[in-house]
N, C-alpha and C positions, 0 to 999 in steps of 0.2 A: 436822901446821903449823898447822892453824886453832885447835886447842886450845890452842897455846901464844901466841897472841895476845891481849891485854889489850885491856880494852873501849875504851880510847883508840885502841887501834892499828887495831882493826876498823872504828871510826869515821871514824878519819884514811884507812883503806883506801878505804873508802867514799865521803867526799869526793874523794879523788885520783881513782877512778875516775868519780866526775859529772864531774870536769873534764875528764877524756881525753874522756867521751862529748860535753860540750859544745863543748869546743874542735874535737874532731873533725868534730862537725857546721858548726863556722864554717870548716872547711879547706874540706869538700866544698863550701862556698857559695862562699867569696871567693876560694879557690886552684883547686879543679877546676871552679866554675863551675856546680855543678848547684843552680840554686834551689828552696828548698823551699815546701812549701804550706803552708796554714794550719796545720794538723795538725802539721807538722812542728815549726812555730813553738812551738804549744802544748807538745810533748815536751820543750823545752829550758827549761821553767820550773822542773819539780821536779828537771831538774839544777843548776841556778843554787843553788837553795833546798839541792841536797845538798851543795854545795860550802861553803855556810854552816853546814852541819849540822856538815860534817868539820872546818870551823876549830873551833867550838864544842865539839865532843866531843873535840877534842885540848885542849882547855884547859881543860873542864869535863867529863868524861867521866861525867857521869851517866843512870842508865837513861831517865831523863824526855829527857833528848836522844835516847838511841837509840831510843826508841818513836817519837819525832817524825821521826826518820829512815825508821823502818820505814813511818809512815803514807804518808811522801812518796815512800817508793821504792814504795809499793803504790798510790798516786796513777800513778806514771812507768808502771808496768806496765800498767796498766787503760791509760791513752792508748796506749801503744804496742800493747796487745793489740787495741783499737777500731780504732785506725789500720791494722793490718794486716789485720782481718777486712773495712775498708772496701776495701782494695788487692786483697785475694784475691776481693771481691764476696759474700762471706757475709752482708754487712748493708750495709744503706745509710749511707753518710756525712752530714754536712751538704749540705743541698742548694746552700751557696755555695762549695762547691770541689771538686764531682765532678761529672762527666759528665754526671748527668741533671738539676743544677739550674745550671749555668753558660751560656748563650745567647751562644756564640759569633758565630752568623751576625748578631746585633743589638748586638753590641759598638761603640763608639763609634770604634775603629779599623777594624773589618771584620775576617773571618778570615784573609784572604791578607795583611795588611799587617805583615810582622814588624818595624817600623820605627818602631812608631806604639805608645806607651804600654807600660805594664810587661806582660811576658808572663802569660798565666794558667798557673798551676801547678795542677792538678788532683791532688784527695788520693787518687784513686782507681786513681792509676795508679802503677806501680814503674818509677821513672827509674833504679833503679842496684840490682844484686844482688850478693851473691857467696854461691856454694853454693846458691842456689835460696831464699835468704833476705834478705829486702830492710831497710833501715834500720830500718824499724819494727820488725820481728820480732826484728832485734838488741838495740834497745831495750827491748824487752819481755821478753827472755829475760835479758840482763844485768841490768835493773833489777831483776828478780824473784830473783837470785843476791844483790843488793844488798840487798832485801829480807830474806831469809836472815842476810845477816850482821849486820844491823841487829837482828833479833830474837836472834841470839844476844850481840850485843854487850849489850842490854839484860837478857838473861837471867844474865850473866856478872856477877860479883862483881868491884866496881872494885877 
């Protein structure tokens, strides 16, 4: 099936996939009520750009657009993999959003006041899983697939 898809179709597919991931994240945030951490917000940017690359690739299916998509998805894969490692405790994340750096005892609201201020969402906790994988894990895996699709698109004749 993949061999029959044109460069244009592959780039549109990546753009639609990025849109699905981005709007899925918004669904989890605004409908389900799962607040994202800072690193979750970082992971949304490549998918916003992936949507744009999909649109541009649909109009101008050039190899340069596909390579830009591959670079973008490499960044997305890296962000997802880095966040996955922070969640699993394989390495330290940014002090600004992990339990080692956030001082809940000395916050302006205090530790036990749930009605005060914005809740602290830690990057090193896994708030949701399916089949043992977190959203960051899924983002890394799916972004890696999109990276492969972009490379195939770039190498394919227009």
